[in-house]
ZADO-1210 file (C-alpha; in nm, 4 decimals, padded with zeros to 6 digits):
<atoms>
<atom x="-00.6885" y="-01.8940" z="-00.0099" code="MET" pos="1"/>
<atom x="-01.0805" y="-01.7870" z="00.1327" code="SER" pos="2"/>
<atom x="-01.0322" y="-01.4684" z="00.3075" code="GLY" pos="3"/>
<atom x="-00.9800" y="-01.0880" z="00.2948" code="LEU" pos="4"/>
<atom x="-00.7971" y="-00.9011" z="-00.0072" code="MET" pos="5"/>
<atom x="-00.7229" y="-00.5544" z="00.0219" code="LEU" pos="6"/>
<atom x="-00.5992" y="-00.3597" z="-00.2820" code="LEU" pos="7"/>
<atom x="-00.3744" y="-00.0474" z="-00.2758" code="ASP" pos="8"/>
<atom x="-00.5559" y="00.0659" z="-00.5040" code="THR" pos="9"/>
<atom x="-00.3585" y="00.3904" z="-00.6351" code="PRO" pos="10"/>
<atom x="-00.0307" y="00.1557" z="-00.6733" code="SER" pos="11"/>
<atom x="-00.2490" y="-00.0820" z="-00.8906" code="LEU" pos="12"/>
<atom x="-00.3650" y="00.1694" z="-01.1014" code="TYR" pos="13"/>
<atom x="-00.0597" y="00.3885" z="-01.1261" code="PHE" pos="14"/>
<atom x="00.1270" y="00.0689" z="-01.2033" code="ARG" pos="15"/>
<atom x="-00.1542" y="00.0441" z="-01.4461" code="ALA" pos="16"/>
<atom x="-00.1541" y="00.3477" z="-01.6452" code="PHE" pos="17"/>
<atom x="00.2711" y="00.3137" z="-01.7052" code="PHE" pos="18"/>
<atom x="00.2226" y="-00.0396" z="-01.7601" code="GLY" pos="19"/>
<atom x="-00.0860" y="-00.0222" z="-02.0682" code="VAL" pos="20"/>
<atom x="-00.0116" y="00.1781" z="-02.3777" code="PRO" pos="21"/>
<atom x="-00.1917" y="00.5549" z="-02.3436" code="GLU" pos="22"/>
<atom x="-00.2974" y="00.4472" z="-02.7062" code="SER" pos="23"/>
<atom x="-00.5562" y="00.2485" z="-02.4862" code="ILE" pos="24"/>
<atom x="-00.8780" y="00.5011" z="-02.5991" code="LYS" pos="25"/>
<atom x="-01.1841" y="00.5325" z="-02.5021" code="ALA" pos="26"/>
<atom x="-01.4551" y="00.5685" z="-02.8282" code="PRO" pos="27"/>
<atom x="-01.4680" y="01.0001" z="-02.7374" code="ASP" pos="28"/>
<atom x="-01.0636" y="01.0091" z="-02.7091" code="GLY" pos="29"/>
<atom x="-01.0104" y="00.9927" z="-02.3240" code="THR" pos="30"/>
<atom x="-00.7303" y="00.7976" z="-02.2510" code="PRO" pos="31"/>
<atom x="-00.8447" y="00.4487" z="-02.0352" code="VAL" pos="32"/>
<atom x="-00.5171" y="00.2341" z="-01.9857" code="ASN" pos="33"/>
<atom x="-00.5202" y="00.2906" z="-01.6122" code="ALA" pos="34"/>
<atom x="-00.8647" y="00.1779" z="-01.5631" code="VAL" pos="35"/>
<atom x="-00.8529" y="-00.2100" z="-01.8206" code="ARG" pos="36"/>
<atom x="-00.5289" y="-00.2605" z="-01.6287" code="GLY" pos="37"/>
<atom x="-00.7045" y="-00.2408" z="-01.3194" code="LEU" pos="38"/>
<atom x="-00.9771" y="-00.4097" z="-01.3564" code="ILE" pos="39"/>
<atom x="-00.8042" y="-00.7145" z="-01.5499" code="ASP" pos="40"/>
<atom x="-00.5557" y="-00.7077" z="-01.2262" code="MET" pos="41"/>
<atom x="-00.8574" y="-00.6901" z="-00.9903" code="ILE" pos="42"/>
<atom x="-00.9955" y="-01.0208" z="-01.2660" code="ALA" pos="43"/>
<atom x="-00.6689" y="-01.2079" z="-01.2571" code="ARG" pos="44"/>
<atom x="-00.6289" y="-01.2011" z="-00.8586" code="LEU" pos="45"/>
<atom x="-00.9340" y="-01.2669" z="-00.8017" code="VAL" pos="46"/>
<atom x="-00.9017" y="-01.5828" z="-01.0131" code="GLN" pos="47"/>
<atom x="-00.5561" y="-01.6915" z="-00.8700" code="ASP" pos="48"/>
<atom x="-00.6662" y="-01.6258" z="-00.5206" code="ARG" pos="49"/>
<atom x="-01.0048" y="-01.7272" z="-00.4565" code="SER" pos="50"/>
<atom x="-01.0902" y="-01.4254" z="-00.1770" code="PRO" pos="51"/>
<atom x="-01.4381" y="-01.4394" z="-00.0178" code="ASP" pos="52"/>
<atom x="-01.3596" y="-01.0300" z="00.1027" code="ARG" pos="53"/>
<atom x="-01.2425" y="-00.7549" z="-00.0669" code="LEU" pos="54"/>
<atom x="-01.1453" y="-00.3865" z="-00.0527" code="VAL" pos="55"/>
<atom x="-00.9987" y="-00.1838" z="-00.2259" code="CYS" pos="56"/>
<atom x="-00.8541" y="00.0642" z="-00.0661" code="CYS" pos="57"/>
<atom x="-00.8292" y="00.4348" z="-00.1142" code="MET" pos="58"/>
<atom x="-00.5472" y="00.7604" z="-00.0187" code="ASP" pos="59"/>
<atom x="-00.8226" y="00.9998" z="00.1060" code="ALA" pos="60"/>
<atom x="-00.5471" y="01.1785" z="00.1788" code="ASP" pos="61"/>
<atom x="-00.2148" y="01.1064" z="-00.0058" code="TRP" pos="62"/>
<atom x="-00.0062" y="01.3464" z="00.2173" code="ARG" pos="63"/>
<atom x="-00.1517" y="01.3588" z="00.5710" code="PRO" pos="64"/>
<atom x="-00.0807" y="01.6060" z="00.8178" code="ALA" pos="65"/>
<atom x="00.0401" y="01.4335" z="01.0760" code="PHE" pos="66"/>
<atom x="00.3256" y="01.3102" z="00.8837" code="ARG" pos="67"/>
<atom x="00.4124" y="01.6119" z="00.7329" code="VAL" pos="68"/>
<atom x="00.4167" y="01.7667" z="01.0615" code="GLU" pos="69"/>
<atom x="00.6512" y="01.5498" z="01.1981" code="ALA" pos="70"/>
<atom x="00.8286" y="01.5167" z="00.8318" code="LEU" pos="71"/>
<atom x="00.7927" y="01.8501" z="00.6262" code="PRO" pos="72"/>
<atom x="01.0234" y="01.6306" z="00.3819" code="SER" pos="73"/>
<atom x="00.7722" y="01.4068" z="00.3645" code="TYR" pos="74"/>
<atom x="00.6601" y="01.2655" z="-00.0366" code="LYS" pos="75"/>
<atom x="00.7726" y="01.6808" z="-00.1008" code="ALA" pos="76"/>
<atom x="00.9285" y="01.6098" z="-00.3781" code="HIS" pos="77"/>
<atom x="00.6259" y="01.5174" z="-00.5110" code="ARG" pos="78"/>
<atom x="00.3918" y="01.7874" z="-00.4608" code="VAL" pos="79"/>
<atom x="00.2648" y="02.0008" z="-00.7315" code="ALA" pos="80"/>
<atom x="00.2330" y="02.4069" z="-00.7932" code="GLU" pos="81"/>
<atom x="-00.0754" y="02.4184" z="-00.7438" code="ASP" pos="82"/>
<atom x="-00.0350" y="02.1838" z="-00.3876" code="GLY" pos="83"/>
<atom x="-00.1495" y="01.9137" z="-00.5129" code="GLY" pos="84"/>
<atom x="-00.0013" y="01.5511" z="-00.6071" code="ASP" pos="85"/>
<atom x="00.1567" y="01.5296" z="-00.9256" code="GLN" pos="86"/>
<atom x="-00.0951" y="01.2931" z="-01.0991" code="THR" pos="87"/>
<atom x="00.0151" y="01.2610" z="-01.4770" code="PRO" pos="88"/>
<atom x="-00.3738" y="01.4738" z="-01.6162" code="ASP" pos="89"/>
<atom x="-00.4383" y="01.0876" z="-01.8082" code="PRO" pos="90"/>
<atom x="-00.4511" y="00.9508" z="-01.5200" code="LEU" pos="91"/>
<atom x="-00.6223" y="01.2018" z="-01.3199" code="GLU" pos="92"/>
<atom x="-00.9404" y="01.2010" z="-01.5977" code="VAL" pos="93"/>
<atom x="-01.0004" y="00.8150" z="-01.5036" code="GLN" pos="94"/>
<atom x="-01.0037" y="00.8492" z="-01.1638" code="LEU" pos="95"/>
<atom x="-01.3476" y="00.9147" z="-01.1151" code="PRO" pos="96"/>
<atom x="-01.3801" y="00.6723" z="-01.3653" code="ILE" pos="97"/>
<atom x="-01.2576" y="00.3599" z="-01.1585" code="ILE" pos="98"/>
<atom x="-01.4641" y="00.4950" z="-00.8645" code="ASP" pos="99"/>
<atom x="-01.8076" y="00.4290" z="-01.1418" code="ALA" pos="100"/>
<atom x="-01.6988" y="00.1406" z="-01.2461" code="VAL" pos="101"/>
<atom x="-01.5552" y="-00.0331" z="-00.8502" code="LEU" pos="102"/>
<atom x="-01.8580" y="00.0956" z="-00.7619" code="ASP" pos="103"/>
<atom x="-02.1032" y="-00.0250" z="-01.0426" code="ALA" pos="104"/>
<atom x="-01.9698" y="-00.3604" z="-01.0233" code="VAL" pos="105"/>
<atom x="-01.9920" y="-00.3318" z="-00.6389" code="GLY" pos="106"/>
<atom x="-01.6942" y="-00.3739" z="-00.5257" code="LEU" pos="107"/>
<atom x="-01.6107" y="-00.2607" z="-00.1812" code="ALA" pos="108"/>
<atom x="-01.3881" y="00.0850" z="-00.1907" code="ARG" pos="109"/>
<atom x="-01.3112" y="00.2543" z="00.1047" code="VAL" pos="110"/>
<atom x="-01.0587" y="00.5651" z="00.2301" code="GLY" pos="111"/>
<atom x="-01.0618" y="00.7758" z="00.5015" code="VAL" pos="112"/>
<atom x="-01.0313" y="01.1596" z="00.5726" code="ALA" pos="113"/>
<atom x="-00.6816" y="01.1939" z="00.6900" code="GLY" pos="114"/>
<atom x="-00.5417" y="00.9050" z="00.5703" code="TYR" pos="115"/>
<atom x="-00.3560" y="00.7379" z="00.3287" code="GLU" pos="116"/>
<atom x="-00.4743" y="00.3922" z="00.1948" code="ALA" pos="117"/>
<atom x="-00.1528" y="00.2508" z="00.3380" code="ASP" pos="118"/>
<atom x="-00.3541" y="00.3274" z="00.6846" code="ASP" pos="119"/>
<atom x="-00.6994" y="00.1608" z="00.5771" code="VAL" pos="120"/>
<atom x="-00.4907" y="-00.1343" z="00.4795" code="ILE" pos="121"/>
<atom x="-00.3353" y="-00.1642" z="00.8302" code="GLY" pos="122"/>
<atom x="-00.5805" y="-00.1009" z="01.0723" code="THR" pos="123"/>
<atom x="-00.8693" y="-00.3751" z="00.8025" code="LEU" pos="124"/>
<atom x="-00.5321" y="-00.6230" z="00.7933" code="ALA" pos="125"/>
<atom x="-00.5145" y="-00.6281" z="01.2026" code="VAL" pos="126"/>
<atom x="-00.8916" y="-00.6523" z="01.1637" code="ARG" pos="127"/>
<atom x="-00.9253" y="-00.9129" z="00.9437" code="GLY" pos="128"/>
<atom x="-00.5800" y="-01.1510" z="01.0875" code="ALA" pos="129"/>
<atom x="-00.8412" y="-01.1868" z="01.3723" code="LEU" pos="130"/>
<atom x="-01.0518" y="-01.4044" z="01.1322" code="GLN" pos="131"/>
<atom x="-00.8415" y="-01.5878" z="00.8989" code="GLY" pos="132"/>
<atom x="-00.5910" y="-01.5313" z="00.6264" code="PRO" pos="133"/>
<atom x="-00.5216" y="-01.1741" z="00.4885" code="VAL" pos="134"/>
<atom x="-00.3615" y="-01.0962" z="00.0908" code="ASP" pos="135"/>
<atom x="-00.2510" y="-00.7387" z="00.0803" code="ILE" pos="136"/>
<atom x="-00.1638" y="-00.6679" z="-00.2575" code="VAL" pos="137"/>
<atom x="00.0706" y="-00.3381" z="-00.3702" code="THR" pos="138"/>
<atom x="00.3971" y="-00.2460" z="-00.5481" code="GLY" pos="139"/>
<atom x="00.4726" y="-00.0147" z="-00.1412" code="ASP" pos="140"/>
<atom x="00.7702" y="-00.1928" z="00.0533" code="ARG" pos="141"/>
<atom x="00.6506" y="00.0102" z="00.3536" code="ASP" pos="142"/>
<atom x="00.3482" y="-00.2518" z="00.3710" code="LEU" pos="143"/>
<atom x="00.5729" y="-00.5593" z="00.4675" code="PHE" pos="144"/>
<atom x="00.6089" y="-00.4442" z="00.8046" code="GLN" pos="145"/>
<atom x="00.2169" y="-00.5726" z="00.8016" code="LEU" pos="146"/>
<atom x="00.2831" y="-00.8733" z="00.7518" code="VAL" pos="147"/>
<atom x="00.2348" y="-01.1621" z="01.0376" code="ASP" pos="148"/>
<atom x="00.2872" y="-01.5026" z="01.0310" code="GLU" pos="149"/>
<atom x="00.0062" y="-01.5228" z="01.3035" code="ARG" pos="150"/>
<atom x="-00.3137" y="-01.5064" z="01.0899" code="GLY" pos="151"/>
<atom x="-00.1350" y="-01.5506" z="00.7890" code="PRO" pos="152"/>
<atom x="-00.1271" y="-01.1358" z="00.6813" code="VAL" pos="153"/>
<atom x="00.1329" y="-01.1730" z="00.3961" code="LEU" pos="154"/>
<atom x="00.1787" y="-00.8741" z="00.0827" code="VAL" pos="155"/>
<atom x="00.1758" y="-01.0252" z="-00.2731" code="LEU" pos="156"/>
<atom x="00.4636" y="-00.7596" z="-00.4126" code="TYR" pos="157"/>
<atom x="00.3690" y="-00.6143" z="-00.7652" code="THR" pos="158"/>
<atom x="00.6945" y="-00.5132" z="-00.8632" code="ALA" pos="159"/>
<atom x="00.7369" y="-00.8379" z="-01.1075" code="ARG" pos="160"/>
<atom x="00.3636" y="-00.7668" z="-01.2074" code="GLY" pos="161"/>
<atom x="00.0697" y="-00.9381" z="-01.0961" code="ILE" pos="162"/>
<atom x="00.1354" y="-01.2823" z="-01.3040" code="ARG" pos="163"/>
<atom x="00.4515" y="-01.2998" z="-01.0928" code="ASN" pos="164"/>
<atom x="00.3565" y="-01.1849" z="-00.7682" code="LEU" pos="165"/>
<atom x="00.6244" y="-01.2107" z="-00.4810" code="GLN" pos="166"/>
<atom x="00.4741" y="-01.3703" z="-00.1846" code="VAL" pos="167"/>
<atom x="00.5938" y="-01.2097" z="00.0875" code="MET" pos="168"/>
<atom x="00.5563" y="-01.3126" z="00.4718" code="GLY" pos="169"/>
<atom x="00.7894" y="-01.3047" z="00.7620" code="GLU" pos="170"/>
<atom x="00.9943" y="-01.5697" z="00.6883" code="LYS" pos="171"/>
<atom x="01.0641" y="-01.3958" z="00.3109" code="GLU" pos="172"/>
<atom x="01.1035" y="-01.0278" z="00.4634" code="VAL" pos="173"/>
<atom x="01.3669" y="-01.1742" z="00.6983" code="ALA" pos="174"/>
<atom x="01.5821" y="-01.3702" z="00.4444" code="GLU" pos="175"/>
<atom x="01.5905" y="-01.0676" z="00.1948" code="LYS" pos="176"/>
<atom x="01.6555" y="-00.7772" z="00.4275" code="TYR" pos="177"/>
<atom x="01.8319" y="-00.9629" z="00.6887" code="GLY" pos="178"/>
<atom x="01.5804" y="-00.8625" z="00.9675" code="ILE" pos="179"/>
<atom x="01.3193" y="-00.9709" z="01.1822" code="PRO" pos="180"/>
<atom x="01.0071" y="-01.0407" z="01.0198" code="GLY" pos="181"/>
<atom x="00.7673" y="-00.7504" z="01.0969" code="ARG" pos="182"/>
<atom x="01.0763" y="-00.4671" z="01.0737" code="GLY" pos="183"/>
<atom x="01.0772" y="-00.3102" z="00.7649" code="TYR" pos="184"/>
<atom x="00.9434" y="-00.0088" z="00.8769" code="GLY" pos="185"/>
<atom x="01.2146" y="00.0287" z="01.1078" code="ASP" pos="186"/>
<atom x="01.5171" y="-00.0763" z="00.8439" code="TYR" pos="187"/>
<atom x="01.3884" y="00.1433" z="00.6395" code="ALA" pos="188"/>
<atom x="01.3637" y="00.4696" z="00.8970" code="THR" pos="189"/>
<atom x="01.7065" y="00.3818" z="00.9219" code="LEU" pos="190"/>
<atom x="01.8270" y="00.3567" z="00.5644" code="ARG" pos="191"/>
<atom x="01.6034" y="00.5960" z="00.4141" code="GLY" pos="192"/>
<atom x="01.3352" y="00.5784" z="00.1785" code="ASP" pos="193"/>
<atom x="01.4240" y="00.9500" z="-00.0985" code="PRO" pos="194"/>
<atom x="01.0893" y="00.8122" z="-00.2494" code="SER" pos="195"/>
<atom x="00.8934" y="00.9097" z="-00.0012" code="ASP" pos="196"/>
<atom x="01.1465" y="01.1750" z="00.1455" code="GLY" pos="197"/>
<atom x="01.2917" y="01.0241" z="00.4033" code="LEU" pos="198"/>
<atom x="01.6296" y="01.0837" z="00.4686" code="PRO" pos="199"/>
<atom x="01.7672" y="00.7895" z="00.6998" code="GLY" pos="200"/>
<atom x="02.0365" y="00.8817" z="00.9572" code="VAL" pos="201"/>
<atom x="02.3830" y="00.9862" z="00.7207" code="PRO" pos="202"/>
<atom x="02.6224" y="00.6827" z="00.7152" code="GLY" pos="203"/>
<atom x="02.3644" y="00.4112" z="00.8104" code="ILE" pos="204"/>
<atom x="02.3157" y="00.1837" z="00.5125" code="GLY" pos="205"/>
<atom x="02.1301" y="-00.1572" z="00.4362" code="ASP" pos="206"/>
<atom x="02.3559" y="-00.3480" z="00.6277" code="LYS" pos="207"/>
<atom x="02.3913" y="-00.1683" z="00.9171" code="THR" pos="208"/>
<atom x="02.0361" y="-00.0755" z="00.9642" code="ALA" pos="209"/>
<atom x="01.9979" y="-00.4164" z="00.9595" code="ALA" pos="210"/>
<atom x="02.2569" y="-00.4723" z="01.1932" code="ALA" pos="211"/>
<atom x="02.0516" y="-00.2699" z="01.4292" code="LEU" pos="212"/>
<atom x="01.7273" y="-00.3973" z="01.3843" code="ILE" pos="213"/>
<atom x="01.8216" y="-00.7282" z="01.4652" code="THR" pos="214"/>
<atom x="02.0113" y="-00.6498" z="01.7574" code="ARG" pos="215"/>
<atom x="01.7724" y="-00.3525" z="01.9467" code="PHE" pos="216"/>
<atom x="01.4362" y="-00.4927" z="01.7711" code="GLY" pos="217"/>
<atom x="01.3069" y="-00.1525" z="01.6764" code="SER" pos="218"/>
<atom x="01.3706" y="00.2181" z="01.6570" code="ILE" pos="219"/>
<atom x="01.2429" y="00.2183" z="02.0461" code="ASP" pos="220"/>
<atom x="01.4681" y="-00.0430" z="02.1538" code="GLY" pos="221"/>
<atom x="01.7776" y="00.1736" z="01.9809" code="ILE" pos="222"/>
<atom x="01.6761" y="00.4773" z="02.1265" code="VAL" pos="223"/>
<atom x="01.6362" y="00.3106" z="02.4658" code="ALA" pos="224"/>
<atom x="02.0181" y="00.1933" z="02.4359" code="ALA" pos="225"/>
<atom x="02.1389" y="00.5705" z="02.3690" code="LEU" pos="226"/>
<atom x="01.9193" y="00.6539" z="02.6473" code="GLU" pos="227"/>
<atom x="02.0953" y="00.4201" z="02.8503" code="ALA" pos="228"/>
<atom x="02.4315" y="00.4703" z="02.7293" code="GLY" pos="229"/>
<atom x="02.4604" y="00.1384" z="02.6151" code="THR" pos="230"/>
<atom x="02.7655" y="00.0770" z="02.4355" code="LEU" pos="231"/>
<atom x="02.7516" y="-00.2730" z="02.3154" code="GLU" pos="232"/>
<atom x="02.5666" y="-00.3964" z="01.9967" code="GLY" pos="233"/>
<atom x="02.6445" y="-00.0763" z="01.7750" code="PHE" pos="234"/>
<atom x="02.8965" y="-00.0942" z="01.5031" code="PRO" pos="235"/>
<atom x="03.2008" y="00.0783" z="01.4777" code="ALA" pos="236"/>
<atom x="03.0517" y="00.4738" z="01.4309" code="GLY" pos="237"/>
<atom x="02.7054" y="00.3968" z="01.4571" code="ALA" pos="238"/>
<atom x="02.6211" y="00.4972" z="01.8396" code="ARG" pos="239"/>
<atom x="02.7852" y="00.8747" z="01.7096" code="ARG" pos="240"/>
<atom x="02.5241" y="00.8655" z="01.4130" code="ARG" pos="241"/>
<atom x="02.2728" y="00.7973" z="01.6106" code="LEU" pos="242"/>
<atom x="02.2711" y="01.0288" z="01.8819" code="GLU" pos="243"/>
<atom x="02.3421" y="01.3011" z="01.6194" code="GLY" pos="244"/>
<atom x="01.9724" y="01.1896" z="01.4643" code="ALA" pos="245"/>
<atom x="01.7394" y="01.1306" z="01.7204" code="ARG" pos="246"/>
<atom x="01.4890" y="01.4219" z="01.6334" code="ASP" pos="247"/>
<atom x="01.4602" y="01.2029" z="01.3292" code="TYR" pos="248"/>
<atom x="01.4383" y="00.8900" z="01.4386" code="LEU" pos="249"/>
<atom x="01.1240" y="01.0306" z="01.6460" code="THR" pos="250"/>
<atom x="00.9696" y="01.2052" z="01.3634" code="ALA" pos="251"/>
<atom x="01.0078" y="00.9433" z="01.1073" code="ALA" pos="252"/>
<atom x="00.8379" y="00.6891" z="01.3241" code="GLU" pos="253"/>
<atom x="00.5484" y="00.8890" z="01.3117" code="THR" pos="254"/>
<atom x="00.5619" y="00.9167" z="00.9439" code="VAL" pos="255"/>
<atom x="00.6620" y="00.5228" z="00.8309" code="VAL" pos="256"/>
<atom x="00.4288" y="00.3812" z="01.1256" code="ARG" pos="257"/>
<atom x="00.1188" y="00.2233" z="00.9121" code="VAL" pos="258"/>
<atom x="-00.1592" y="00.3667" z="01.1349" code="VAL" pos="259"/>
<atom x="-00.3482" y="00.0130" z="01.2132" code="THR" pos="260"/>
<atom x="-00.6521" y="00.1510" z="01.4496" code="ASP" pos="261"/>
<atom x="-00.8214" y="00.4247" z="01.2620" code="ILE" pos="262"/>
<atom x="-01.1870" y="00.4371" z="01.4646" code="ASP" pos="263"/>
<atom x="-01.4282" y="00.5281" z="01.1254" code="SER" pos="264"/>
<atom x="-01.7730" y="00.4724" z="01.0490" code="PRO" pos="265"/>
<atom x="-01.6497" y="00.4081" z="00.6870" code="GLU" pos="266"/>
<atom x="-01.4402" y="00.1225" z="00.8522" code="LEU" pos="267"/>
<atom x="-01.6749" y="-00.0193" z="01.0691" code="ARG" pos="268"/>
<atom x="-01.9898" y="00.0018" z="00.8616" code="ASP" pos="269"/>
<atom x="-01.7670" y="-00.1266" z="00.5206" code="LEU" pos="270"/>
<atom x="-01.9832" y="-00.4143" z="00.3043" code="ASP" pos="271"/>
<atom x="-01.6078" y="-00.6249" z="00.2249" code="ASP" pos="272"/>
<atom x="-01.8387" y="-00.9206" z="00.0483" code="ALA" pos="273"/>
<atom x="-01.6754" y="-01.0455" z="-00.2727" code="LEU" pos="274"/>
<atom x="-02.0056" y="-00.9057" z="-00.4957" code="PRO" pos="275"/>
<atom x="-02.1074" y="-01.2132" z="-00.7387" code="ARG" pos="276"/>
<atom x="-02.3700" y="-01.0099" z="-00.9636" code="THR" pos="277"/>
<atom x="-02.3184" y="-00.6842" z="-01.0392" code="PRO" pos="278"/>
<atom x="-02.4449" y="-00.4005" z="-00.7860" code="ARG" pos="279"/>
<atom x="-02.5753" y="-00.1992" z="-01.0490" code="ASP" pos="280"/>
<atom x="-02.6077" y="-00.3944" z="-01.3921" code="PRO" pos="281"/>
<atom x="-02.7665" y="-00.1239" z="-01.5608" code="GLU" pos="282"/>
<atom x="-02.4843" y="00.1145" z="-01.4475" code="ALA" pos="283"/>
<atom x="-02.2414" y="-00.1127" z="-01.5797" code="LEU" pos="284"/>
<atom x="-02.3280" y="-00.1171" z="-01.9062" code="ILE" pos="285"/>
<atom x="-02.3243" y="00.2213" z="-01.9657" code="GLY" pos="286"/>
<atom x="-01.9765" y="00.2603" z="-01.8113" code="LEU" pos="287"/>
<atom x="-01.8554" y="-00.0158" z="-02.0358" code="ALA" pos="288"/>
<atom x="-02.0332" y="00.1050" z="-02.3251" code="ASP" pos="289"/>
<atom x="-01.9365" y="00.4568" z="-02.2958" code="ARG" pos="290"/>
<atom x="-01.5804" y="00.4407" z="-02.1985" code="TRP" pos="291"/>
<atom x="-01.5150" y="00.1119" z="-02.4090" code="GLY" pos="292"/>
<atom x="-01.4322" y="-00.1268" z="-02.1478" code="LEU" pos="293"/>
<atom x="-01.6352" y="-00.4123" z="-02.2739" code="GLU" pos="294"/>
<atom x="-01.3859" y="-00.6558" z="-02.2781" code="SER" pos="295"/>
<atom x="-01.2040" y="-00.6657" z="-01.9032" code="PRO" pos="296"/>
<atom x="-01.5614" y="-00.5441" z="-01.7566" code="VAL" pos="297"/>
<atom x="-01.6783" y="-00.9307" z="-01.8798" code="ASN" pos="298"/>
<atom x="-01.3357" y="-01.0992" z="-01.7544" code="ARG" pos="299"/>
<atom x="-01.3969" y="-00.9517" z="-01.4432" code="LEU" pos="300"/>
<atom x="-01.7948" y="-01.0423" z="-01.3614" code="LEU" pos="301"/>
<atom x="-01.6191" y="-01.3831" z="-01.4855" code="ASN" pos="302"/>
<atom x="-01.3902" y="-01.4253" z="-01.2530" code="ALA" pos="303"/>
<atom x="-01.6276" y="-01.2974" z="-00.9677" code="LEU" pos="304"/>
<atom x="-01.9229" y="-01.5346" z="-01.0934" code="SER" pos="305"/>
<atom x="-01.9340" y="-01.8540" z="-00.9199" code="PRO" pos="306"/>
</atoms>
């Protein structure tokens, strides 16, 4: 591939934190397992997929106000006592190190106030697809809604690990879930997603959700059929359940739909070219020495080298 790669960076560093032993520490005893794991993931992705542009997309706001206003249960189970998210302390201390290493290497790193990494990815994917192929690397199925055979825009799904990525396009999403290729967001709205605090429509499971999205195309299509009094195409009992969940359907669509049109200087002025040499070699050497990251940093630099 030569094209754009978009990393769901929080998804990747959480995966690294839980996948790499916490016994991996810097000389001063600070845990660096997530840092090392993320660097090695990026090196592997660059080596295997050969993008010429890459962006590390970040959460500037992991629980945006516009989503909470629409659906107060959105990620509510993840809120810590201090109002923040429940990031484990041994991971929290590594986040500034991750930022510093990415910046010293020269990899584009961007978040936008009021939005999640998913929304940054959505905006950059739609824009990037006009220029060529886009790979989205994530462990979050919500981003399946962005697949598009025209770009193509593909999701490299990390559930089985970076070495065993599942490449998901429209065909693969349709085959796995029995829905139109770009219909995952509507499907998730109907069946629910406990990991995000989405209750779903009571009594609507995977098969019924898939049948409804296949028949009506989207949540908007379902709501339009309800308003028109249409009876045909609704599985037994589904119409009554959906009528009782109209408010939820309207709110959840705002929550689930990835934003694809953020207008911000951070994204307009973004230099996403893959660096071939470090932006700040001296800073990178200092970070590698201080945090014991020589081996993973060298593997990344070797992957980036022409």
